C-alpha positions as CSV (number, residue, x, y, z in Angstrom):
1,M,0.9,-2.1,15.6
2,A,-0.3,-5.1,13.9
3,S,1.9,-8.2,13.5
4,I,3.7,-9.1,10.2
5,E,1.0,-11.9,9.4
6,E,-1.8,-9.5,9.7
7,L,-0.2,-6.9,7.6
8,T,0.8,-9.3,5.0
9,A,-2.9,-10.7,5.0
10,Q,-4.4,-7.2,4.6
11,M,-1.8,-6.3,1.7
12,D,-2.7,-9.5,-0.1
13,A,-6.4,-8.6,0.2
14,L,-5.7,-5.1,-1.3
15,K,-3.8,-6.2,-4.1
16,A,-6.2,-8.8,-5.0
17,Q,-9.0,-6.4,-4.7
18,R,-7.2,-3.7,-6.8
19,A,-6.4,-6.4,-9.5
20,S,-10.2,-7.4,-9.5
21,G,-11.5,-3.8,-9.8
22,V,-13.8,-4.1,-7.1
23,A,-14.1,-1.3,-4.4
24,R,-14.7,-3.4,-1.5
25,V,-12.3,-5.8,0.2
26,S,-12.8,-8.1,3.2
27,Y,-10.2,-9.8,5.5
28,D,-10.6,-11.4,9.0
29,G,-14.3,-10.5,9.1
30,K,-13.9,-6.7,8.4
31,T,-15.0,-4.9,5.3
32,V,-13.5,-1.8,4.0
33,E,-14.8,0.2,1.0
34,Y,-12.7,2.3,-1.2
35,R,-13.5,5.3,-3.3
36,G,-11.0,4.8,-6.0
37,D,-7.7,3.2,-7.2
38,G,-5.6,6.0,-5.9
39,E,-6.9,5.4,-2.3
40,I,-6.2,1.7,-2.6
41,V,-2.6,2.3,-3.9
42,A,-2.1,4.7,-0.9
43,A,-3.3,1.9,1.5
44,I,-0.8,-0.6,0.0
45,R,2.0,1.8,0.3
46,A,1.2,2.6,3.9
47,L,1.1,-1.2,4.6
48,E,4.4,-1.8,3.0
49,T,5.8,1.0,4.9
50,D,4.6,-0.6,8.3
51,L,5.8,-3.9,7.3
52,A,9.2,-2.6,6.5
53,K,9.4,-0.8,10.0
54,L,8.6,-4.1,11.5
55,V,11.0,-6.0,9.6
56,G,13.7,-3.5,10.5
57,K,14.2,-2.0,6.8
58,E,13.7,1.6,6.2
59,P,12.3,2.4,2.8
60,A,14.9,3.6,0.1
61,R,14.5,7.5,-0.4
62,Q,15.3,8.9,-3.9
63,I,16.1,12.4,-4.8
64,R,15.6,13.2,-8.6
65,T,16.8,16.4,-10.2
66,F,15.5,17.6,-13.5
67,T,16.9,20.6,-15.5
68,S,16.0,22.4,-18.6
69,K,17.8,25.1,-20.7
70,G,14.3,26.6,-21.5
71,Y,13.8,25.4,-24.9
């Protein structure tokens, strides 16, 4: 697994790339091309999960219940 600094650098690059609207991001001499915003968001979430595991925090989980009377 990558170090905290490496994960942070990757996440910063992805967030900057998402804000700019460009589908290609480069960090540490590596280039990755994404197909769309959803793929970038999924990559950011995966990095956030990996970073949380390294720091020792588990992601918060929520269960939401919705009901309807059928109207």
